[in-house]
C-alpha positions, 0 to 999 in steps of 0.5 A: 408269552413270558419273558423267560419263554421268549429268551429261551426260544431266541436264536441267540440262546440257542447259539450260546447253547450250541457253542457250549459243548465239550469236545473231550479232554484233548490230546494232552490228557495222557500226561496226568496218568503218566505223571502219577505212574511215574511218581508211584514208580519213584516211590516203589523204586526208592522203597526197594533200594532203601530195603536193599541197602538196609539188608546189605548193611545189617545182613553182614552184622547179623552174620557177625552176631551169630558168629559172636553167639557161637563163640560165646557158647564155646562152639568155636575157639578164639582162633576160628572166631577171628578167622571167620570174623576177618572173612566176614569183614572182607566181604563187606 
């Protein structure tokens, strides 16, 4: 019998192989998926908030631009332009 066969069959090797089993990830494994979900949720929330702020800020300006366009085309007079512009500025 060779030395390799003798070592493979020895009781010490069998005990080492028996102690080398894996019991699973443990009770703490949900921490990593929850952390990733929180990170992804924070990124999505940040994007939504920034887009809403952008829309709120520039949405009013688009109203002012449309009003200026109507005034430039002669659809409304100066007094109506000033009144509507004041209303738009009061809303912001």
